C-alpha positions in Angstrom: -1.0 66.2 32.7 -1.9 69.8 33.0 -4.0 71.1 35.9 -6.4 73.9 35.0 -6.8 76.2 38.1 -8.4 79.6 38.7 -7.4 82.1 41.4 -10.7 81.9 43.5 -10.1 78.2 43.9 -6.5 78.6 44.9 -7.5 81.4 47.4 -9.9 78.9 48.9 -7.1 76.4 49.3 -5.1 79.1 51.1 -8.0 79.5 53.6 -8.1 75.7 53.9 -4.4 75.4 54.6 -4.4 78.2 57.2 -7.6 76.9 58.8 -8.9 80.5 58.8 -11.9 81.1 60.9 -14.8 83.5 60.6 -16.0 86.0 63.3 -17.9 83.1 65.0 -14.8 81.0 65.3 -16.0 78.5 62.6 -13.4 77.2 60.0 -14.3 78.9 56.7 -13.0 76.1 54.4 -12.9 72.6 55.8 -12.3 69.3 53.8 -15.9 69.1 52.7 -16.2 72.8 51.7 -12.9 72.5 49.8 -14.2 69.5 47.8 -17.5 71.3 47.1 -15.6 74.4 45.8 -13.5 72.2 43.5 -16.7 70.6 42.2 -18.3 74.0 41.8 -21.3 73.2 44.0 -23.8 76.0 43.5 -24.6 78.0 46.7 -26.8 81.0 47.3 -25.1 84.4 46.8 -24.6 86.0 50.2 -25.6 89.6 50.9 -21.9 90.6 51.1 -21.2 88.9 47.8 -24.1 90.6 46.2 -23.1 94.0 47.5 -19.6 93.5 46.0 -21.1 92.6 42.6 -23.4 95.6 42.8 -20.3 97.8 43.5 -18.5 96.4 40.4 -21.5 97.0 38.2 -22.0 100.5 39.5 -18.4 101.5 38.8 -18.1 99.8 35.4 -21.7 100.0 34.1 -23.2 102.9 36.0 -26.0 100.7 37.4 -27.7 101.4 40.7 -25.1 104.0 41.8 -27.7 105.3 44.3 -27.2 102.2 46.5 -23.8 103.6 47.6 -22.7 106.5 49.6 -22.6 109.7 47.6 -19.3 110.2 45.7 -17.8 106.8 46.3 -18.5 105.4 42.8 -17.0 108.5 41.2 -14.0 108.3 43.5 -13.5 104.6 42.4 -13.6 105.6 38.7 -10.8 108.1 39.3 -8.6 105.3 40.6 -8.9 103.2 37.4 -7.8 104.0 33.8 -10.0 106.4 31.8 -10.2 103.8 29.0 -10.2 100.1 29.6 -11.4 96.7 28.4 -13.6 94.9 30.8 -13.5 91.2 31.8 -10.2 90.6 30.2 -9.2 86.9 29.9 -5.8 86.0 31.2 -3.8 82.7 31.3 -0.5 82.1 33.2 1.6 79.0 33.8 3.6 77.5 36.6 5.1 74.1 35.8 2.2 71.8 35.1 -0.5 74.2 36.3 -2.4 76.6 34.1 -4.0 79.5 35.9 -6.8 81.2 34.1 -9.6 83.7 34.6 -10.8 87.2 34.1 -9.4 90.5 35.4 -12.1 93.2 35.8 -10.3 95.7 33.6 -7.2 96.4 31.5 -6.1 99.9 30.5 -2.9 101.3 29.2 -0.2 99.4 31.0 -2.4 98.8 34.0 -4.8 96.0 35.0 -7.3 96.5 37.8 -9.7 94.5 39.9 -12.5 95.9 42.1 -12.9 94.4 45.5 -15.2 95.0 48.5 -14.8 94.0 52.2 -16.6 94.7 55.4 -13.2 95.5 57.1 -10.0 96.5 55.4 -6.4 95.9 56.5 -3.4 97.0 54.4 -1.8 94.2 52.4 -5.0 92.2 52.2 -4.2 91.0 48.7 -0.5 90.5 48.9 -0.9 86.7 48.6 -4.0 86.7 46.4 -3.6 84.2 43.5 -5.0 86.8 41.1 -1.5 88.3 41.3 -0.5 85.4 39.0 -2.3 87.2 36.3 0.8 89.5 36.1 2.6 86.6 34.5 0.1 86.4 31.7 -0.5 90.1 31.3 3.1 90.9 30.5 2.8 89.8 26.9 0.3 92.6 26.5 2.8 95.1 27.9 1.0 95.2 31.3 3.2 94.7 34.4 1.0 96.3 37.1 -2.1 95.1 38.8 -4.2 97.5 41.0 -6.8 96.4 43.5 -9.3 99.1 44.1 -11.0 98.2 47.4 -13.9 99.6 49.3 -15.5 99.0 52.7 -18.3 101.1 51.3 -17.1 104.1 53.4 -13.6 104.6 52.0 -11.5 103.4 49.1 -8.1 101.8 49.2 -5.6 100.8 46.5 -3.0 98.0 46.6 -0.5 97.9 43.7 1.5 94.9 42.7 4.2 95.0 40.0 5.6 92.1 38.0 9.2 93.0 38.6 8.8 93.6 42.4 6.6 90.7 43.4 7.7 87.4 45.0 5.6 84.7 43.4 7.2 81.8 45.4 4.6 81.6 48.2 1.9 81.3 45.5 3.9 78.7 43.6 4.2 76.6 46.8 0.5 76.7 47.3 -0.2 75.6 43.8 2.1 72.6 44.2 0.4 71.8 47.5 -3.0 72.1 46.0 -2.0 69.7 43.1 -1.1 67.1 45.8 -4.5 67.7 47.4 -6.2 67.1 44.1 -4.4 63.8 43.6 -5.1 62.7 47.1 -8.8 63.4 46.8 -9.3 62.6 43.1 -12.0 60.0 43.8 -14.2 62.8 45.2 -13.7 65.3 42.4 -16.5 65.4 39.8 -15.3 68.5 37.9 -12.9 66.6 35.7 -12.1 69.8 33.6 -9.5 70.5 36.3 -7.5 67.6 35.0 -6.4 68.3 31.4 -4.9 65.1 30.0 -5.1 66.3 26.3 -3.1 69.4 26.8 -0.4 70.1 24.2 2.5 70.9 26.6 4.6 72.6 24.0 1.9 75.1 23.2 1.1 75.8 26.9 4.6 76.4 28.1 4.6 80.0 27.1 4.2 81.4 30.6 6.4 79.0 32.5 
């Protein structure tokens, strides 16, 4: 059986494993929250999430640029390729897990993703499961992924390259997450995550 996973879900499992807490000391992803995220339970978009979405649309589409501090949108554009394709679909593979999703943009030899945060610390995305996209992007000649990050005051860039990145911590989390899925299968309503019809020969391209 093939497990169809996406980076946001795997990042949630990372928070679950580490028992990460918010600024009020509350666990961000407990057992119930993890199951709800697997089942794609719809929840209201928070103000922080909406501001991040607005930032992406301002940079890529030029919408509502006036919502942000003067110059920050133009600065962000200078950090991404001049020409690029947006919402580029990517698939990667680790053993019996297929990782899929969209990267914000793909230019000449570089992929990028726009991120926002209220507080930035260097290396924030070093263990982000979107880095697995590098495995799928290499067939397009792309071996570098840039995160362009803003706290809405400044911009930061984190660069990860296929040939200099250690995927093993991400692989270990994928394997742990699959065990979690099997242990909690009776609670999982989103059965698309379990792909029993997959043609394993066709999907072994990125292993």
